[in-house]
N, C-alpha and C positions, 0 to 999 in steps of 0.2 A: 519425491523418489531423487531429485533432485535439491531438494531446498537447501540442503546442506553447503552445495559449491557457491562461493563467493570468488566474485569477480576481482582477478589479480593484477587487474591492468593497471598500472600507477597513474595517478591522477597529474595535472597539471602542476599542482600545489607541490607534490610530491618531487617530479623532477625537476620543480625550480630548489626546492630545499636540497635534491644531489648533486646541480650544478653548483651551488652555494658553498657546498663542504668541500667539492673537487678544488673549487680557488683556497679555499682556507688551507689544504690539505698541499696542493701541488704548487711549493715555493721555492724557490732557489737557492743555493747558499751564496751566488755570483753568477753575474751573467756577461758573459763579452760578445763581441761580433764572431769571434770564431765559434761558440756557443749556437747562433743564430742561425750560422751557414747547416753546424752539424743537425741542429734540431729541424732547421727545415728540409734537408734530404732525408731525413729518417720520415717527416709526412709524407714524403714525394714518394720514395721505396715501397710504406706499408701501400699507399694508396695504387700504387705497379701491382701490386701483390693482391691485389682484392677482386673480388668476384666483377663487382662495378666498372673498374677498369679493363676486365676483359670481355663485358657488352657492350666497350665503347665509352664509357662515361670519361668526360674529361674533367679539367682540375685546375685551379689558380692559387697558387700560395703565396704567403707576403708577410713577412716578419718585420717590423717596424718598432722603433723606439719610440716611446707616449709621445713624443714632440713631431713624428713624424717621418726620422730618416730610417730609409729603408736598409734594413741587415741583408735582408735575403728576399728572392723572386721568383717564380718559376710558372711553367705553363706545363701541366700534362694533358698534352692531348692536342690536337690541331682543330681548327677554325675551317679548313678547305682542305682536309684532309684527301686522299684521292680516293680510300674505299666510303670515304661520305659518312663516316662513322663517329668521329671528333664532334663533341659538342660545346667546345669550348667558345663563348661567343666574344664579340667585341664589349659586351656590355657586362661579362663578368666581371673585369677590372675595377668597372663605375659601381658593381654590387659589391665587391672585397670593399672597398674605399667605405662604401655606405657604414658595412659592418664594422668597421674597424673604428670610426666616428662615434657607435654608440658606447664601446669601450672606453675610448677618451671622454666622452660625456657622462658616462654612469660609473665606471671603474669596474662594471660586472660584465661577463659572458656574454655574448649575445643570445645563446640559448636561457641561461638564466633572465634576462630579460625578458625574449619571448614568451617563458612560460608562464612567467611570474606576475606580467599582464594579462594572459590569458586567464591565470585564474582570480584575478579581481577582476576581470570583465573590463577592463581598463583597453582605451584606444591608447596610440603611440601619440596623438597630441593631448590629450589629459593628461598621461606622463609628463607633457613637456619635454618632448623626442621630435623634433621637428627638424626641417634643412637636409642636411645630405646626409640623411641616415637613413640604414636600412635593417629591420630585426631579423636576421635570419640564422641559425645556429651552424657556428662555424667561426667565430673569433672570442680569442682565450686570453685573459690577462695575463700577463708574465710579469709574478710578486718578487721580489727579493726576502727573503725569512728576516732579516733585521730591517727592515723598511717598510712597514707600515702605512706610511702615510699615503701610498697610489704608486699604480703600477709604474716597472721602468720600461716595459715593452709588451707589443701587443701578435701574438698566432694568429694569424687566421688562412683559412682554406675556405673555398666556395664550388659545390659542383652542382647546386639546385636543393639538395637535399639536408635539409635543417639537422634532423637527429643525427645521420652519416658523417657532416662537416663535424660536428663538436664531438661528437665519438673518437673520430679520427684524430682530431687535436688535443682533444684532452690525455688520451691514453697515450699517444706518445710524449705529451708532455710528461705526465706522469711516469713512465719506464726511463725517459733521461733523468729527471730529476735525482731516482732511486739510483740510476747509476753512477751520477756525478757524485752520493753523500756516498756509494759503497767505496769510490776511489777514495775521497776527501779523508776517510777514515785511516785510511792506510797512508796517507803522507808523515813521515816524520816532522816533529817538532824545527820549527824554523833557530838555529842557533845565533847564539849571542856572537858579535861580531870582535872580534881583538882590537882594540884599540891602541897605540904605542905610544910610550907615554912623552911626552911633551918634554921638552929640550932644556933642559937648567934647574928638573924639578925632580925631588928625590922619590924615594917609594914612603916615606911619611908624607908626603903633601897634601893637599886637599883635594887635592885632582885625584891623585890614588885612593886616597881613601872615600870619595864617593862611587869612582868604579867598581871597587869591591864591594862595598854597601849593597851596589843593583846588581849583581854576578850574582851575591848571597840570597838577595831575597828572591830574584828568578829562580835558582835551583829549589831553593826551598817551596816554592808552589808548585813546581812541576817533578816533586821525588813523590 
């Protein structure tokens, strides 16, 4: 009777493939310190609006350059909250740093590494990921669209739930990149600056010829 029902639960290989596709799709046209702050606050806002936060779940967030410079850092929840429901521990930041080290080591999100290792049946030691690293979903590489050599930064959060943390960061990045692209497409082209004529040179000089030629070429390309 139930022979036609198939298990639709994604495998670890499926989840790894999806995470890898997200890394390739969510690429920034540019990324500044101001973008890091706005992105970090967006992650914080989404988590605070979630049912997990309503149940007392806490979170730590960090956005760093690939070299390790902190651009944004935030805690949601308290270790010693009077209600006793806050679960952010002193170990949370150490876990987060370990996750970001995995991204620096591999260039991939920790969720991709976690699910990819599980699909292959490999341990972190077998994959050469040792030292101060923690393989738990939630750390995501920030790539520039025109710089495929390496990520420029890392956005990460940690609450203890690998799937939820990865989903929170990846979806926030996806929506932020989409908004950036929509805004960018509405911007006007940069005008050519006006260069005053040099003293003692006439309109037929080589200087004026080069300036006129450049202007005509630029206008021809953008008509």
